[in-house]
C-alpha positions as CSV (number, residue, x, y, z in Angstrom):
1,M,-17.8,7.1,-6.8
2,N,-16.2,7.4,-10.3
3,E,-18.9,6.0,-12.6
4,N,-16.7,6.0,-15.7
5,Q,-14.1,3.9,-13.7
6,I,-16.8,1.5,-12.6
7,Q,-17.7,0.8,-16.2
8,L,-14.1,0.4,-17.1
9,S,-13.4,-1.9,-14.2
10,K,-16.4,-4.1,-15.2
11,S,-15.0,-4.3,-18.8
12,L,-11.5,-5.3,-17.6
13,L,-12.3,-7.5,-14.5
14,G,-15.8,-8.7,-15.1
15,E,-19.0,-7.7,-13.4
16,A,-18.7,-10.5,-10.7
17,T,-15.3,-9.3,-9.6
18,V,-16.4,-5.7,-9.5
19,E,-19.4,-6.8,-7.4
20,M,-16.8,-8.6,-5.1
21,L,-14.9,-5.4,-4.7
22,F,-17.9,-3.4,-3.7
23,R,-18.8,-6.1,-1.2
24,V,-15.2,-5.8,0.1
25,H,-15.9,-2.1,0.7
26,G,-19.1,-3.0,2.6
27,D,-17.2,-5.6,4.7
28,A,-14.6,-3.1,5.6
29,L,-17.3,-0.6,6.7
30,W,-18.8,-3.4,8.9
31,M,-15.4,-4.1,10.5
32,L,-14.9,-0.4,11.4
33,E,-18.4,-0.2,12.9
34,N,-18.5,-3.5,14.7
35,M,-14.8,-4.4,15.5
36,G,-13.3,-0.9,15.7
37,V,-9.7,0.1,15.9
38,G,-7.7,0.1,19.1
39,C,-6.1,3.5,19.8
40,R,-4.3,5.1,22.8
41,Q,-2.8,8.1,21.0
42,P,-4.3,11.1,22.8
43,D,-4.4,13.5,19.9
44,I,-6.2,11.0,17.6
45,M,-8.6,10.0,20.4
46,A,-9.4,13.7,21.0
47,A,-10.0,14.3,17.3
48,F,-12.6,11.6,17.2
49,K,-14.2,12.5,20.6
50,P,-16.6,15.3,19.3
51,F,-18.2,12.8,16.8
52,E,-19.5,10.7,19.7
53,E,-22.1,13.4,20.4
54,K,-23.2,13.3,16.7
55,G,-23.6,9.5,17.0
56,T,-21.1,8.7,14.2
57,V,-18.4,7.4,16.5
58,V,-18.3,5.2,19.6
59,I,-15.2,5.2,21.8
60,Y,-15.1,2.3,24.3
61,E,-12.2,0.7,26.1
62,D,-9.6,2.4,23.9
63,R,-11.3,1.3,20.7
64,I,-12.8,3.7,18.1
65,Y,-15.8,2.4,16.3
66,L,-16.7,4.3,13.1
67,T,-20.2,4.3,11.5
68,E,-20.7,4.0,7.8
69,D,-22.0,7.6,7.7
70,L,-18.8,8.9,9.1
71,V,-16.6,7.0,6.7
72,K,-18.7,8.2,3.7
73,E,-18.4,11.8,5.0
74,C,-14.7,11.5,5.3
75,L,-14.2,9.9,1.9
76,S,-16.2,12.8,0.3
77,S,-13.6,15.3,1.5
78,V,-10.6,13.4,0.1
79,P,-9.2,15.1,-3.0
80,G,-9.8,12.8,-6.0
81,I,-7.5,11.3,-8.5
82,T,-8.0,14.0,-11.1
83,D,-6.8,16.5,-8.5
84,F,-3.7,14.5,-7.7
85,F,-0.2,15.2,-9.0
86,V,0.6,11.6,-10.3
87,P,-1.2,10.2,-13.4
88,Q,-2.7,6.7,-13.6
89,N,-0.5,3.7,-14.6
90,S,2.6,5.1,-13.0
91,F,5.6,3.0,-11.8
92,F,7.6,4.2,-8.8
93,I,11.0,3.2,-7.5
94,G,9.3,2.6,-4.2
95,G,9.6,0.7,-1.0
96,T,12.2,0.6,1.7
97,A,14.8,-2.1,1.8
98,P,17.1,-2.3,4.8
99,Y,20.0,-3.5,2.6
100,I,21.7,-2.9,-0.7
101,Y,22.5,-5.9,-2.9
102,D,26.1,-6.1,-4.1
103,D,25.6,-6.8,-7.8
104,A,29.2,-7.5,-8.5
105,K,29.5,-10.2,-5.9
106,G,25.9,-11.4,-6.1
107,Q,25.4,-10.9,-2.4
108,G,22.9,-9.1,-0.3
109,G,23.0,-7.6,3.2
110,L,25.1,-4.5,2.6
111,M,24.3,-1.4,4.7
112,P,23.1,1.4,2.4
113,T,24.8,4.8,2.3
114,V,23.9,8.3,1.2
115,D,25.7,7.6,-2.1
116,D,23.3,4.7,-2.7
117,V,20.3,6.9,-2.3
118,V,21.8,9.6,-4.5
119,R,22.4,7.0,-7.2
120,I,18.8,5.7,-7.0
121,A,17.4,9.2,-7.1
122,K,19.5,10.1,-10.2
123,I,18.3,7.0,-12.0
124,A,14.7,8.0,-11.1
125,E,15.3,11.5,-12.4
126,K,16.6,10.5,-15.8
127,S,14.3,7.6,-16.7
128,P,11.0,8.5,-18.4
129,M,9.5,5.2,-17.2
130,V,9.9,6.2,-13.6
131,A,7.1,8.4,-12.3
132,G,8.7,9.0,-8.9
133,M,10.4,7.3,-6.0
134,G,10.1,6.2,-2.4
135,R,13.1,5.7,-0.3
136,G,14.4,2.6,-2.0
137,V,16.7,1.9,0.9
138,K,16.5,3.3,4.5
139,L,19.2,5.5,6.0
140,K,19.4,6.1,9.7
141,S,18.9,9.8,9.4
142,E,15.6,10.9,7.9
143,V,16.8,14.4,7.2
144,E,19.8,13.0,5.3
145,Q,17.5,10.7,3.3
146,I,15.2,13.6,2.5
147,E,18.1,15.8,1.3
148,A,19.6,13.1,-0.9
149,M,16.2,12.4,-2.5
150,T,15.0,15.9,-3.0
151,G,18.4,17.2,-4.1
152,N,18.6,14.7,-6.9
153,C,15.1,13.9,-8.1
154,S,12.4,16.5,-9.0
155,K,9.7,13.9,-9.5
156,P,7.0,13.0,-6.9
157,L,8.6,11.5,-3.8
158,Y,7.4,9.7,-0.7
159,F,9.4,9.1,2.5
160,A,9.0,8.8,6.2
161,V,8.8,11.6,8.8
162,T,9.0,10.3,12.3
163,T,11.1,13.1,13.9
164,D,10.5,16.8,14.4
165,A,13.7,17.6,12.5
166,A,12.5,15.7,9.4
167,L,9.0,17.4,9.7
168,E,10.6,20.8,9.8
169,R,12.8,20.1,6.8
170,T,9.8,18.7,4.8
171,L,7.6,21.7,5.6
172,N,10.3,24.0,4.3
173,L,10.6,21.9,1.1
174,Y,6.8,21.8,0.7
175,K,6.7,25.6,0.3
176,T,8.3,25.3,-3.1
177,R,7.5,21.7,-4.2
178,K,4.1,20.1,-3.6
179,N,4.8,16.7,-5.0
180,L,5.8,15.1,-1.7
181,M,4.0,12.3,0.2
182,I,4.7,11.3,3.7
183,V,4.3,7.5,4.4
184,F,2.9,6.0,7.5
185,C,1.9,2.5,8.4
186,L,-0.6,3.8,11.0
187,T,-2.0,0.4,12.0
188,R,-0.8,-3.0,12.9
189,P,-2.7,-6.3,13.4
190,P,-5.2,-6.8,14.8
191,L,-6.9,-3.5,13.9
192,Q,-4.7,-1.5,16.3
193,V,-3.1,1.9,15.9
194,N,0.7,1.6,15.8
195,E,1.8,3.9,18.7
196,N,5.3,4.1,17.4
197,F,4.2,6.4,14.6
198,S,0.9,7.8,15.6
199,E,2.2,11.0,17.2
200,H,4.0,12.1,14.1
201,F,1.1,10.9,11.9
202,F,-1.0,13.5,13.8
203,K,1.6,16.2,13.4
204,V,2.1,15.6,9.7
205,V,-1.6,15.6,8.9
206,K,-2.2,18.7,11.0
207,A,0.6,20.4,9.0
208,G,-1.3,19.6,5.8
209,L,1.2,17.4,4.1
210,P,-0.1,14.7,1.7
211,I,-0.4,11.5,3.7
212,F,0.4,8.1,2.3
213,I,-1.4,5.5,4.5
214,S,0.0,2.0,4.3
215,A,-1.3,-1.2,5.7
216,M,-0.1,-4.7,5.1
217,P,-2.3,-7.5,6.5
218,M,-1.1,-11.0,5.5
219,A,-3.6,-13.6,4.3
220,G,-3.2,-16.6,6.6
221,I,-1.6,-14.6,9.4
222,S,-3.5,-11.4,10.2
223,A,-6.3,-11.7,7.6
224,P,-8.4,-14.5,6.0
225,F,-6.8,-16.7,3.4
226,N,-8.9,-15.6,0.4
227,Y,-9.1,-12.6,-1.9
228,N,-12.0,-10.7,-0.5
229,G,-11.0,-11.5,3.1
230,V,-7.5,-10.0,3.0
231,L,-8.7,-7.1,0.8
232,A,-11.4,-6.2,3.3
233,M,-8.9,-6.3,6.3
234,T,-6.5,-4.1,4.3
235,H,-9.1,-1.7,3.2
236,A,-10.5,-1.3,6.7
237,E,-7.1,-0.4,8.2
238,V,-6.5,2.2,5.5
239,L,-10.0,3.6,5.7
240,F,-9.4,4.2,9.4
241,G,-6.3,6.2,8.6
242,I,-8.1,8.2,5.9
243,C,-10.9,9.0,8.4
244,A,-8.4,10.0,11.1
245,A,-6.6,12.3,8.6
246,Q,-9.9,13.9,7.4
247,I,-11.1,14.5,10.9
248,I,-7.7,16.0,12.0
249,N,-7.5,18.2,8.8
250,P,-10.5,18.0,6.5
251,G,-9.5,18.1,2.8
252,V,-5.9,16.9,3.3
253,T,-4.6,14.7,0.5
254,C,-4.7,11.0,1.3
255,I,-3.2,8.1,-0.7
256,H,-4.6,4.6,-0.1
257,A,-1.5,2.5,0.2
258,G,-3.1,-0.8,1.2
259,F,-0.7,-3.6,0.5
260,P,-2.5,-6.9,0.8
261,T,0.0,-9.7,1.2
262,I,0.0,-13.5,1.1
263,A,1.6,-15.7,3.8
264,D,2.7,-18.8,1.9
265,P,2.4,-22.0,4.0
266,R,5.0,-23.7,1.7
267,I,7.7,-21.3,3.0
268,E,6.8,-21.3,6.7
269,Y,4.1,-18.7,6.2
270,N,6.5,-16.0,5.1
271,P,5.2,-13.5,2.5
272,N,5.5,-14.6,-1.1
273,Y,5.7,-11.5,-3.3
274,G,6.5,-13.5,-6.4
275,L,3.1,-15.1,-6.8
276,V,1.0,-14.0,-9.7
277,S,-1.8,-13.9,-7.2
278,H,0.1,-11.3,-5.2
279,Q,0.2,-9.0,-8.3
280,L,-3.5,-9.6,-9.0
281,L,-4.5,-9.0,-5.4
282,N,-2.9,-5.6,-5.4
283,I,-4.3,-4.7,-8.8
284,L,-7.8,-5.5,-7.4
285,M,-7.1,-3.2,-4.4
286,A,-6.1,-0.5,-6.9
287,H,-9.4,-0.9,-8.8
288,L,-11.5,-0.6,-5.7
289,N,-9.7,2.7,-4.9
290,L,-10.0,4.0,-8.5
291,M,-13.8,3.3,-8.4
292,L,-14.0,5.2,-5.0
293,D,-11.9,8.0,-6.6
294,I,-9.1,7.8,-4.0
295,P,-5.4,8.3,-5.0
296,S,-3.9,4.9,-4.6
297,I,-0.5,3.1,-4.6
298,Q,-0.1,-0.7,-4.5
299,S,2.6,-3.3,-5.0
300,A,3.4,-5.4,-8.1
301,G,6.4,-6.6,-10.2
302,T,7.9,-8.2,-7.2
303,T,9.7,-11.6,-6.8
304,H,10.6,-14.3,-4.3
305,E,14.0,-14.7,-5.8
306,E,17.0,-14.1,-3.5
307,H,19.3,-13.1,-6.4
308,V,18.9,-11.3,-9.7
309,T,18.0,-14.4,-11.7
310,E,16.2,-14.7,-15.0
311,K,13.1,-15.7,-13.0
312,A,13.4,-12.5,-10.9
313,L,13.3,-10.5,-14.1
314,E,10.5,-12.6,-15.5
315,D,8.5,-12.0,-12.3
316,A,9.0,-8.2,-12.8
317,K,7.8,-8.5,-16.4
318,K,4.7,-10.5,-15.4
319,G,3.7,-8.0,-12.7
320,Q,4.3,-5.0,-14.9
321,A,2.3,-6.5,-17.8
322,L,-0.6,-7.3,-15.5
323,C,-0.6,-3.6,-14.4
324,R,-0.5,-2.5,-18.1
325,K,-3.4,-4.9,-19.0
326,Y,-5.8,-4.1,-16.1
327,G,-4.7,-0.6,-15.1
328,V,-3.7,0.9,-11.8
329,H,-2.9,4.3,-10.3
330,M,0.6,4.1,-8.8
331,I,2.7,1.0,-8.3
332,R,5.6,0.5,-5.9
333,H,8.2,-2.3,-5.9
334,P,8.1,-3.0,-9.7
335,F,11.8,-2.8,-10.4
336,A,14.5,-3.4,-7.9
337,F,13.6,-5.5,-4.9
338,L,14.5,-9.1,-4.1
339,R,13.1,-11.7,-1.7
340,Y,11.0,-10.3,1.1
341,L,11.9,-6.7,-0.1
342,I,15.0,-7.0,2.0
343,D,17.6,-6.3,-0.6
344,F,17.6,-3.5,-3.3
345,S,19.5,-4.3,-6.4
346,V,20.6,-1.4,-8.7
347,A,21.2,-3.8,-11.5
348,K,17.7,-5.2,-11.2
349,L,16.4,-1.6,-11.0
350,E,18.0,-0.8,-14.4
351,S,16.9,-4.1,-15.9
352,G,13.3,-3.6,-14.6
353,I,13.2,-0.1,-16.1
354,R,14.3,-1.6,-19.5
355,I,11.5,-4.3,-19.2
356,A,9.0,-1.5,-18.4
357,E,10.0,0.3,-21.6
358,E,9.0,-2.8,-23.7
359,V,6.4,-4.7,-21.7
360,K,2.9,-4.9,-23.3
361,P,-0.5,-5.9,-21.9
362,E,-0.4,-9.1,-24.0
363,D,2.7,-10.2,-22.0
364,A,0.5,-10.7,-18.9
365,P,-0.1,-14.2,-17.7
366,E,-3.6,-15.5,-17.8
367,V,-5.4,-15.1,-14.5
368,E,-8.7,-16.3,-13.1
369,M,-10.6,-13.4,-11.7
370,P,-11.9,-14.1,-8.2
371,V,-15.5,-13.7,-7.1
372,Y,-16.9,-13.1,-3.6
373,D,-16.3,-16.0,-1.2
374,D,-18.5,-15.8,1.9
375,R,-16.0,-17.7,4.0
376,G,-13.7,-14.7,4.1
377,M,-16.2,-12.6,6.1
378,T,-17.3,-15.7,8.1
379,S,-13.7,-16.0,9.3
380,I,-13.6,-12.3,10.2
381,R,-16.8,-12.5,12.2
382,D,-15.8,-15.8,13.9
383,R,-12.2,-14.8,14.8
384,G,-12.7,-11.2,15.6
385,L,-9.3,-9.8,16.7
386,S,-7.5,-13.1,16.7
387,M,-4.9,-14.3,14.1
388,Y,-5.7,-16.6,11.2
389,L,-2.9,-19.1,11.2
390,D,-5.2,-21.9,12.6
391,D,-8.3,-20.6,10.8
392,P,-9.9,-23.6,8.9
393,L,-10.1,-21.4,5.8
394,T,-6.3,-21.2,5.6
395,T,-5.8,-24.9,5.4
396,A,-8.8,-25.3,3.1
397,N,-7.4,-22.9,0.5
398,I,-3.7,-23.9,0.4
399,G,-2.7,-24.3,-3.2
400,K,-6.3,-23.5,-4.4
401,V,-6.7,-19.7,-4.1
402,F,-3.3,-18.0,-4.2
403,V,-1.3,-19.5,-7.0
404,N,1.6,-18.6,-9.3
């Protein structure tokens, strides 16, 4: 625990909200011990197996159940924020859009090229407001993507490694530059290891590369429709990834990239990244991680606009200002993305950077800080590994909890 951060969080968020966050941590520990995480990846299963004899892990029917003692032990070996290579309150050009937005035509859906990645990397390199970058857009070749990013941006980077060729290239780069993070979404709902990526997760962790562990439960779909419910589900999934990493390679750097998301019933339960509540939800996730002294990257400054409208830029300003007012560690998506994070606009990127140069904490919208709602954990206990679309809490909270 970071005692100084706990006091700072109390002064910024209020004692009741900080109490909620600690209860979220406790709820996540309960989920890992009582619901477990499904896993069939043999290397990960083998890594946890010795802890059965110690009584800190139970493996039953392809599910791994972690005790609170094991999670605490694993968290104690994660390098803290002061040992990390990115300072607090940093904005990244981060995320992975499948398409580039044609700013001249005002049209999305263009397939990205290496030239697009190079252009984004050069903007990241020259802008003092940009602390680093993720992929921005996704190329088919991971090696090509890595070369374009590392060849044009010396700042901290994060990208995917899901092939042996990409891992070999990254390990060669890591010999001379240590500011790299490898992103994995290790889990998928409901509390299940994603077998598509788990083999390379094991290889990357074993190699000692900093690991960026993402999880994106959606309130109303794969998590309860309230603040503490979706935060607890997100936190549980990432904690499992952190524990797996520490068991495979104790002391490896882990970044908590929990990305709690809101399914909006008004838009057919699609994610609504433009809600002020979305920005606040991710800032609260960041504060829990800061208090636990875990390097952390969340999402803010996003929009639900399909095009680069004034509202899209206003959404970026609101999200950035909230981050400035309440504090975070690292933030992805604050500049360039459009609706559903599908299109990446370079014009919006450049406008978002200009906004970040001028935005102040007092530009943040007023928000009502949430407190603990017992119904979130009640839903988790009642539904177990089921989905939450027909959970009574979802319909009870529409328009009342997650608002703009």
